C-alpha positions as CSV (number, residue, x, y, z in Angstrom):
1,X,122.5,143.6,-28.8
2,X,123.6,143.9,-32.5
3,X,121.6,141.9,-35.0
4,X,123.4,139.3,-37.0
5,X,122.6,137.3,-40.1
6,X,123.8,133.7,-40.2
7,X,126.4,133.0,-42.9
8,X,126.7,129.8,-44.8
9,X,127.7,127.0,-42.5
10,X,129.2,123.8,-44.0
11,X,127.1,120.8,-43.1
12,X,128.8,118.7,-40.6
13,X,127.8,115.3,-42.1
14,X,127.7,114.1,-45.7
15,X,124.4,112.7,-46.8
16,X,126.3,109.8,-48.5
17,X,127.6,108.7,-45.1
18,X,125.4,106.6,-42.8
19,X,126.4,107.5,-39.3
20,X,126.7,104.9,-36.5
21,X,124.9,105.7,-33.3
22,X,128.2,106.5,-31.5
23,X,128.9,109.2,-34.1
24,X,125.9,111.3,-33.2
25,X,125.9,114.2,-30.7
26,X,127.7,116.2,-33.5
27,X,128.2,119.9,-32.8
28,X,128.5,122.6,-35.5
29,X,128.5,126.3,-35.5
30,X,129.0,129.3,-37.8
31,X,132.6,129.5,-39.1
32,X,134.7,132.4,-38.1
33,X,135.0,133.5,-41.7
34,X,131.3,134.0,-42.2
35,X,130.5,137.6,-43.1
36,X,127.3,139.1,-41.7
37,X,125.8,142.5,-42.0
38,X,125.2,144.0,-38.6
39,X,122.8,146.6,-37.3
40,X,121.6,147.7,-33.9
41,X,118.0,146.7,-33.1
42,X,115.8,147.7,-30.2
43,X,114.1,144.9,-28.3
44,X,110.4,144.2,-29.2
45,X,107.6,145.7,-27.2
46,X,106.0,142.8,-25.4
47,X,102.6,142.8,-23.6
48,X,102.0,140.9,-20.4
49,X,98.9,139.3,-21.9
50,X,98.5,135.5,-22.1
51,X,101.0,133.7,-24.3
52,X,98.6,132.9,-27.1
53,X,97.6,136.6,-27.2
54,X,101.1,138.1,-26.6
55,X,101.7,141.0,-29.0
56,X,105.2,141.4,-30.4
57,X,106.3,144.6,-32.2
58,X,108.9,143.8,-34.8
59,X,110.8,146.9,-35.9
60,X,112.3,147.0,-39.3
61,X,116.1,146.5,-39.6
62,X,118.7,148.0,-41.9
63,X,120.3,144.6,-42.2
64,X,120.4,143.4,-45.8
65,X,121.0,139.9,-47.0
66,X,122.7,138.8,-50.3
67,X,120.4,138.9,-53.3
68,X,119.2,135.5,-54.5
69,X,118.2,134.8,-58.1
70,X,115.4,132.5,-56.9
71,X,114.6,133.1,-53.2
72,X,114.0,129.9,-51.3
73,X,110.5,129.2,-50.1
74,X,110.4,129.0,-46.3
75,X,107.4,128.6,-44.0
76,X,106.9,129.3,-40.3
77,X,104.1,127.9,-38.1
78,X,103.4,129.6,-34.8
79,X,104.2,133.3,-34.0
80,X,104.4,133.4,-30.2
81,X,107.0,135.5,-28.4
82,X,109.8,133.2,-29.7
83,X,108.3,132.2,-33.1
84,X,107.7,135.8,-34.2
85,X,111.4,136.7,-33.7
86,X,112.6,133.5,-35.4
87,X,110.4,134.2,-38.4
88,X,111.5,137.8,-38.6
89,X,115.1,136.6,-38.9
90,X,114.2,134.3,-41.8
91,X,112.4,137.2,-43.6
92,X,115.6,139.3,-43.3
93,X,117.7,136.6,-45.1
94,X,115.8,137.5,-48.3
95,X,113.9,134.2,-48.4
96,X,110.3,134.1,-49.6
97,X,108.7,133.5,-46.2
98,X,105.1,132.4,-45.6
99,X,103.8,132.4,-42.0
100,X,100.8,131.1,-40.2
101,X,99.4,131.7,-36.8
102,X,96.0,130.8,-35.2
103,X,95.3,134.4,-34.2
104,X,95.7,136.4,-37.4
105,X,96.6,139.7,-35.7
106,X,100.0,138.3,-34.7
107,X,100.9,137.8,-38.4
108,X,100.6,141.6,-39.2
109,X,104.1,142.6,-38.0
110,X,105.6,139.8,-40.2
111,X,103.5,141.0,-43.1
112,X,104.9,144.4,-42.6
113,X,108.5,143.0,-42.8
114,X,107.6,141.3,-46.1
115,X,106.3,137.9,-45.2
116,X,103.3,136.3,-46.9
117,X,100.4,135.2,-44.6
118,X,98.7,131.8,-45.0
119,X,95.3,131.0,-43.7
120,X,96.1,127.4,-42.7
121,X,99.2,125.3,-41.9
122,X,98.4,123.2,-45.1
123,X,98.8,126.3,-47.2
124,X,102.3,126.8,-45.8
125,X,103.5,123.2,-46.3
126,X,101.9,123.0,-49.8
127,X,104.0,125.8,-51.2
128,X,107.2,125.9,-49.0
129,X,110.2,123.6,-49.3
130,X,111.5,124.3,-45.7
131,X,109.0,124.7,-42.9
132,X,109.6,125.5,-39.3
133,X,107.1,125.0,-36.4
134,X,107.4,126.7,-33.0
135,X,104.4,125.7,-30.9
136,X,103.8,126.1,-27.2
137,X,103.3,122.5,-26.1
138,X,102.7,118.9,-27.3
139,X,99.0,119.4,-27.9
140,X,99.6,122.5,-30.1
141,X,102.4,120.7,-32.0
142,X,100.1,117.8,-32.8
143,X,97.2,119.9,-33.7
144,X,99.0,122.1,-36.2
145,X,100.8,119.2,-37.8
146,X,98.0,116.6,-37.9
147,X,94.5,117.8,-37.0
148,X,92.0,117.9,-39.9
149,X,92.2,118.9,-43.6
150,X,94.0,122.1,-42.9
151,X,96.9,120.5,-41.0
152,X,100.5,120.6,-42.1
153,X,100.5,117.0,-43.2
154,X,97.5,117.6,-45.5
155,X,99.5,120.2,-47.4
156,X,102.5,117.9,-47.6
157,X,100.4,115.1,-49.1
158,X,99.0,117.5,-51.7
159,X,102.4,118.7,-53.0
160,X,102.8,117.9,-56.7
161,X,105.4,115.6,-58.1
162,X,107.3,118.5,-59.6
163,X,107.7,120.2,-56.2
164,X,111.1,120.3,-54.5
165,X,111.7,118.0,-51.5
166,X,110.2,119.4,-48.3
167,X,111.8,119.4,-44.9
168,X,109.7,119.9,-41.8
169,X,111.5,121.2,-38.7
170,X,109.7,121.2,-35.4
171,X,111.4,123.5,-32.9
172,X,108.8,123.0,-30.2
173,X,109.8,121.5,-26.8
174,X,107.8,118.3,-26.5
175,X,108.2,114.8,-25.1
176,X,109.7,112.0,-27.1
177,X,106.4,110.4,-27.8
178,X,104.9,113.6,-29.3
179,X,108.1,114.2,-31.4
180,X,107.9,110.7,-32.8
181,X,104.1,111.0,-33.5
182,X,104.5,114.2,-35.4
183,X,107.6,112.9,-37.3
184,X,105.8,109.7,-38.3
185,X,102.8,111.7,-39.5
186,X,104.9,114.0,-41.6
187,X,106.9,111.2,-43.2
188,X,103.7,109.3,-43.9
189,X,102.3,112.3,-45.7
190,X,105.5,112.6,-47.7
191,X,105.0,109.0,-48.9
192,X,101.6,109.9,-50.1
193,X,102.9,112.5,-52.5
194,X,103.4,111.8,-56.2
195,X,107.1,112.0,-55.7
196,X,107.1,109.2,-53.1
197,X,109.0,109.0,-49.8
198,X,112.5,109.5,-51.2
199,X,112.0,113.3,-51.0
200,X,112.1,115.4,-47.9
201,X,112.5,114.6,-44.2
202,X,111.6,115.5,-40.6
203,X,113.8,117.1,-38.0
204,X,113.1,117.8,-34.4
205,X,115.1,120.8,-33.3
206,X,114.0,122.3,-30.0
207,X,115.8,125.5,-29.0
208,X,117.6,126.8,-26.0
209,X,117.3,130.5,-25.5
210,X,114.8,133.3,-25.0
211,X,113.3,135.9,-27.3
212,X,116.4,138.1,-27.2
213,X,118.4,135.1,-28.5
214,X,115.7,134.7,-31.2
215,X,116.1,138.3,-32.1
216,X,119.9,138.2,-32.3
217,X,120.2,134.8,-34.0
218,X,122.0,133.2,-31.0
219,X,119.7,130.3,-30.3
220,X,121.0,126.8,-29.6
221,X,119.4,123.9,-31.6
222,X,119.3,120.4,-30.2
223,X,118.4,118.2,-33.1
224,X,117.2,114.7,-33.7
225,X,116.5,113.1,-37.1
226,X,118.1,112.0,-40.3
227,X,121.4,113.4,-41.6
228,X,119.6,114.5,-44.8
229,X,117.0,116.5,-43.0
230,X,119.6,118.0,-40.7
231,X,121.7,119.1,-43.7
232,X,118.6,120.5,-45.4
233,X,117.8,122.7,-42.4
234,X,121.4,123.9,-41.9
235,X,121.3,126.6,-44.5
236,X,121.6,130.5,-44.4
237,X,117.8,130.8,-44.7
238,X,117.2,128.1,-42.0
239,X,118.9,127.2,-38.7
240,X,122.0,129.3,-39.5
241,X,119.9,132.5,-39.6
242,X,118.3,131.8,-36.2
243,X,121.1,130.2,-34.1
244,X,124.8,130.1,-33.8
245,X,125.4,126.5,-32.6
246,X,123.6,123.2,-33.1
247,X,123.9,119.5,-32.3
248,X,122.6,116.3,-33.9
249,X,122.0,114.0,-31.0
250,X,120.7,111.0,-32.9
251,X,118.5,109.7,-35.8
252,X,115.1,110.1,-34.0
253,X,113.0,113.0,-32.8
254,X,113.1,111.4,-29.3
255,X,116.8,112.0,-29.1
256,X,116.3,115.7,-29.5
257,X,113.3,115.8,-27.1
258,X,115.2,114.0,-24.3
259,X,118.3,116.2,-24.8
260,X,116.3,119.4,-24.5
261,X,114.6,118.2,-21.3
262,X,118.0,117.8,-19.6
263,X,118.6,121.5,-20.0
264,X,115.1,122.4,-18.7
265,X,115.6,120.3,-15.6
266,X,118.7,122.3,-14.8
267,X,117.2,125.6,-15.6
268,X,114.0,125.0,-13.7
269,X,115.8,123.7,-10.6
270,X,118.4,126.5,-10.6
271,X,115.8,129.3,-10.8
272,X,113.6,127.5,-8.3
273,X,116.5,127.3,-5.9
274,X,117.4,130.9,-6.5
275,X,113.8,131.9,-5.6
276,X,114.1,129.9,-2.4
277,X,117.3,131.6,-1.5
278,X,115.9,135.0,-2.1
279,X,112.8,134.3,0.1
280,X,115.1,133.1,2.9
281,X,117.3,136.1,2.5
282,X,114.4,138.5,2.8
283,X,113.0,136.6,5.8
284,X,116.4,136.8,7.5
285,X,116.5,140.6,7.1
286,X,119.6,140.5,4.9
287,X,120.3,142.8,2.0
288,X,119.1,141.0,-1.1
289,X,121.4,143.0,-3.4
290,X,124.4,142.3,-1.3
291,X,123.7,138.5,-1.3
292,X,123.2,138.5,-5.0
293,X,126.6,140.4,-5.4
294,X,128.3,137.7,-3.2
295,X,126.7,135.0,-5.3
296,X,127.9,136.6,-8.5
297,X,131.5,136.5,-7.3
298,X,131.3,133.0,-5.9
299,X,131.7,129.6,-7.6
300,X,127.9,129.5,-8.1
301,X,127.8,132.8,-10.0
302,X,126.4,132.6,-13.5
303,X,124.5,134.8,-16.0
304,X,121.1,133.0,-15.3
305,X,121.2,133.7,-11.6
306,X,122.4,137.3,-12.1
307,X,119.6,138.0,-14.5
308,X,116.8,136.2,-12.7
309,X,118.0,137.4,-9.3
310,X,117.7,141.0,-10.4
311,X,114.1,140.4,-11.7
312,X,113.1,138.7,-8.4
313,X,114.5,141.6,-6.4
314,X,112.7,144.1,-8.5
315,X,109.5,142.1,-8.8
316,X,109.7,142.6,-12.6
317,X,108.3,139.5,-14.3
318,X,107.7,140.7,-17.9
319,X,107.8,137.5,-19.9
320,X,111.0,136.2,-21.5
321,X,110.3,132.5,-20.9
322,X,107.0,132.0,-19.1
323,X,106.1,130.1,-15.9
324,X,103.7,127.8,-17.7
325,X,106.3,126.7,-20.2
326,X,108.9,126.0,-17.6
327,X,106.4,124.0,-15.5
328,X,105.4,122.1,-18.7
329,X,109.0,121.1,-19.3
330,X,109.5,119.9,-15.8
331,X,106.3,117.9,-16.0
332,X,107.6,116.2,-19.2
333,X,111.0,115.6,-17.5
334,X,109.3,114.0,-14.6
335,X,107.3,111.7,-16.9
336,X,110.5,110.7,-18.6
337,X,112.2,110.0,-15.2
338,X,109.2,107.9,-14.2
339,X,109.4,105.9,-17.4
340,X,113.1,105.2,-16.8
341,X,112.8,104.6,-13.1
342,X,115.1,107.5,-12.1
343,X,114.2,109.3,-8.9
344,X,113.9,113.0,-9.3
345,X,112.9,114.5,-5.9
346,X,114.5,117.9,-6.5
347,X,112.8,118.4,-9.8
348,X,109.5,117.3,-8.3
349,X,109.8,119.8,-5.5
350,X,110.7,122.6,-7.9
351,X,107.7,121.6,-10.2
352,X,105.4,122.1,-7.2
353,X,106.5,125.7,-6.8
354,X,106.0,126.5,-10.5
355,X,102.5,124.9,-10.2
356,X,101.8,127.2,-7.2
357,X,102.9,130.2,-9.3
358,X,100.5,129.2,-12.0
359,X,97.7,128.9,-9.5
360,X,98.5,132.5,-8.4
361,X,97.7,133.7,-11.9
362,X,101.4,134.0,-12.9
363,X,101.3,131.4,-15.7
364,X,102.3,134.0,-18.4
365,X,104.8,135.9,-16.3
366,X,108.5,135.2,-16.6
367,X,109.5,132.0,-14.8
368,X,111.4,134.1,-12.3
369,X,107.9,134.7,-10.9
370,X,108.3,131.4,-9.1
371,X,109.8,133.7,-6.4
372,X,106.2,134.9,-5.7
373,X,105.2,131.3,-4.7
374,X,107.5,131.5,-1.7
375,X,106.1,134.9,-0.7
376,X,102.6,133.5,-0.7
377,X,103.8,130.7,1.6
378,X,105.3,133.2,4.0
379,X,102.2,135.3,4.1
380,X,100.1,132.2,4.7
381,X,102.3,131.1,7.6
382,X,102.2,134.5,9.3
383,X,98.4,134.5,9.0
384,X,98.3,131.0,10.6
385,X,100.5,132.2,13.5
386,X,98.2,135.2,14.1
387,X,95.1,133.0,14.2
388,X,96.8,130.7,16.8
389,X,97.7,133.6,19.0
390,X,94.1,134.9,18.9
């Protein structure tokens, strides 16, 4: 796919206007008149190692961004499969980007593209005015933001009075409680600065999309937070460089967290159902390719089923979005459903199959590997039948 650089997108809401609750769920996207340099990029080379050790090769691009007299200072925390691609797009805007990752080796491709490398999250937030975080789960999001003297909030609290306002944008998929905890900690740190709490803000902005969408700048952002923080993040060296559409669902991080989990419920259940269909197709002796072809031309046909069905048929589970991440999201959705008293038997059943795939050692495989969980069941059943006959 061609690489694109986000153009300037008008902010959808004025900071002078205080929105009513009913006015949220605002959608905005790049205008048609935005000019973007384009170049063809090859996909990154990904290993099949564990997520926290995944190696991403970021190839230089010929795309050039408009020159800025004073490049904005942008930070990025977390360089996993998704985060590395998102940070690379920010570097290509011409911004002064500083990155941090727990394993230093994964910062080297970004250094080669021109990013600076910090040794702690605090170093990033101390010097950058717009900081993005993309962490794997609630525990990682909390640890990077709040744990110890090197955490992001420590750097925020240490910013001098002369520093520009800082906006902290957490793109991790977490539960509402975690989003609120991180947001409160960030805003408390801002109140400790010499400038007081009138400067800066926190925005939860979990993403929908895979690493290819990160690479191409076509992510979707589901946001929750103040209008001021939203507008500060909607800039050419921010959300506009990494995604093509975004929504502000409400004034709190929990609004974004709940919205993102709705998508994850659908995605996990659809792919889980597809795996079940493929297992039944094989057991019935039918042609899997023919069944997928029929599916693609039916009312149920969609890009997700076509892509994941092909991977299941080939047994190719190179990671795009991993099993353990999908299972984590279903677990969070089930917790939300339990809190709200909503029965979710379909999601609970699908979650069980993703757990089985994790137990089979497929946690870091693409979540299409849930197909293997059904294969294991079939083998176990045949073995049981053989034992009974003997």
